[in-house]
N, C-alpha and C positions, 0 to 999 in steps of 0.2 A: 308321452311320446310326440315326437313331431310328425308331421304329415308331409310327404314328398309330393312335389308337383313340378313337371317339367317347365322350362322356360325361365322367366324372370322371378319366379318365387321358388326358393329351393325347399325350405321347411317352415311350418307355421307353429309357433308356441304362443299360447295366450295364458297369462297368469302362472307361469311356472317359477319354481324357486330354486335358483343357482347360486345362492349365497354362499360365499367363500370358496366356490369351485375354482379349481386350476385348470383353466383352458388356454394357457400361454401358447402362442404359436399356432392355434387352431385356425382351420380354413372354414369361415362361417359367412361367405359371400351370399347374399341374397337371402339371408334367413330373417325371418319374422319373430321378434321377441317382444310381443306386446304385452303391457302391464306386468313385465317379469320383474322379479327381485334378484338383482344381480350385484347386490351390496357386497363389497370387499372381494369381488371376484378377480381372478387374475387372468386378464387378456392381453398380457405383454406381447408385443409382437403378433397379435391376431389379425387375420385378413377379414375385416367386416365390410368389405365394399358392397354397397347397394343394400345393406341390411335395414331393418325396420325396427326401431328400438323405441317406439313411441310409448310414453308414460312409464319407461323403464327406471327402476331404481338402481343407480349406478354410484351410490354414495361409498367413498373410499375405494373405488374400483382402480385396478392397475390397468391402465391402457398405455402404457409407455410403448411408443414405437409402433402402435396399432395402426392400421389403414382403414380409416373410416371414410374414404372417398364416397361420395354420393349416398352416404347413410342418412336416415332420417331419424333425428333424436328428438322430435317435437315433444314438449313437455317432459322430457327426461330429467331426473334428478341426478346431477353429477357433483353434488356437494363434496368437496374434498378429493375428488378423483384425480388421479396423477396421469395427465394427458402429454408428458414430455415426449417431444419429437412426434407426436401423433400426426397423421396425414388427415387434415380437414378440409380438403378441397371439395367443393360442391356439397359439404355436409349441412343438412338442415338442423339448425339449432333453435328453432322458433319455440318461445316459452320454456327453453331449457334452463335449469339452475346450475350455473357453474361456480357458486360462491365457494371460495376456498380452494378451487382446482387449481392445479399446476399446469399452466400452459406454456412452459418453456420450450422453445424451438418448434412449436406447432407449424405445420405448413397449410397455409390458407391461400396462396396465390397460384393462379394458373394463367399463363400468357400474360403476366405482368399485371393482373388484376386481383383483387380480393375475391375469391369465389365462394368462400363460407357464407352461409346465410344466417345472420343474427336479426332477431326481431323478437322484441320483449323478452330478451335473453338476459338473464341475471349473470353478471360477469363477477370474477373472483373477488373483486373489491365491493361487491354489492350494488355497483350502478347497474342501470338497465341500459342494454345496447339495441338499438333499432336502427340499423344502418343499411339494410338490403333493400334495393329496389325491386327485387323480386316479389316482395310481399305487397298485396294491395287490399284494401278493405272494401266493404260493401258499398260506401259511398263513392269511392273512385271508380268501381266498376260500373255502377249504375249511371254515374255521370257520363263516363266514356262511351257507354252503350247508348245514351240519350243523344250524344253528339254524333252517332252514326258509326261509331267504331264497332266492328264485329269480330276482329281476329285478335285473340290473345294467346301468346304462345309462352309455355314454361313460366308460369306465375303461380303464386302461392295464395291461397285464401285459408285464413285462420279464424276460427271463432266469429264467423261472418253471418249476418242474418239476411238472407236473401228470400225470405218467405213470401209467396205470392208475387214474386218478381216477374216481368215479362222479359225472358231472355232468349226469345225466338231467334233462330237462325245464327246463333253464336258458333264460331270456330275457335275452340281453345283447347288448351292442354296443360297439365300442371298437377299440383297437389293440393287437394281440399281436405281440410281437417276440422271437425266440429262446426260445419257449416249447415245452416238451416235453409234448405231448399223446398221446404214443405209448401205445397200448392204453386210452386213456381212452373212458369210455362217454358219448357226447354225444347218445345217443338222444333224440328228441322235443325237442331243444333248438332253440329259435328264435334265429337269428344274424341281428341287424339290420345295417345297413351296418357292415361290420368288416373289417379287414385283418389277415390272418395273414401275417407276413413272417418268413422264416428259421425256421419252425416245423416241428417233427417231429410229423406226424399219422399215422405208420405203425401199423398195426393198430388205428387208432381204430375205434370202433363208432358208426355214424351213421344207425341206423335211424329212418326219418321225421323226419330232421333238416331243419329249414327254414334253407337258406343264403341265401335272398333275394338281395341284391346284394351278397354278400360277395366279397371279393378274396383268393385265396391265392397267395402269391408266394414263389418261391425255396425251396420248401418240399417236404417228403417225405409222400406219401399211400400209399407201398407197402404192400400187403396191408391196406389199410382196408376195412371191410365196412359195408354199409348198404342197406336196402331202403326204396323209395318216397321218396327224398330230393328235396326241392323245390330245384331248382338252376336255375330258370329264367334267372335273371340273374347266376348265379354265373361268376366269371372266374378262370381258373387261368394264372399266368404263371410259366414255368420251374419247373413242378411234375412230380414223378415219381410216377404212381399205377400203375405197373406191378405186376401181381398183384393189385390191387384188385378186390373183388367189390362193386360198387355198381349200383344201379338207381335210376330217378328217376320222379317223378310226371309227367313231360313225354313228349309223343310217344308213342313205342312202349316207353317205359319204359327205354330206354337211358341211362346216364350220359353225356351228351355236351354239357357246358358250353362256353362260349366258352373258348379256350385259346390260349396263345401259347408257343412254343418249349418244349413239354412233351412227356413221354413218356406215352403212354396205357398202358391195362391190359394190351393186348396186346404192349408193347414197341415199338410203332411210334412214330416222332417226329413232332411236329407242328413244322413250320418256319413262323414267322410266325403270324398269327392264323388261327384255324379256327372 
């Protein structure tokens, strides 16, 4: 079963099997289908705006006329999928496999520019497409930081190694997937609406870090340290922060963000939302 949560997350499914299901014309906005098997599913005409389909198996899926505006299909397998007339504006296709997929009539442009995000994407003919300026790597980020840049808006980090990096006082927002922040110093950083998914934040230093309405999911926060963290709207989903030493600016100073299926600092398990 999925788990409902108000706001920008509707339901969370991890590792479910919906092979061959008929979900044509379904309204699935903001749904999370992580590691899901959606092979040969019928999603023709479905509304999937803002959905997360990371690492989903969508081989031979029928996505004709579906609305995938703003959806995240990082590492999704869309081999031989039918995306005829699908709306892919602002869709993240980083690391996705589109080999053999039908992209006839797809919508990718918004305000006269191509807004779909292709990076290390396998296209229908087998070529690799990396055309989005939204995606930056660790070398570029660290180089721009060294030159004094501190403000980064709406960018994507994918499979980047920032372990031990000094990233103090950054103001940033975006989508971070499979990023290694272990032992990184993020003190005084301001994180705007941002998703950390499959990230390693173990041993990270988070003193006076503003986490705002960030979402950290399927990630490791064990041994992280930080005082006076602003975590009022932070959400943790399937996160392990056992052994972390964190305090917040909220309430009695205890680090107690909304969390789902997570392991707290004392090793206790939170089942569902808390």
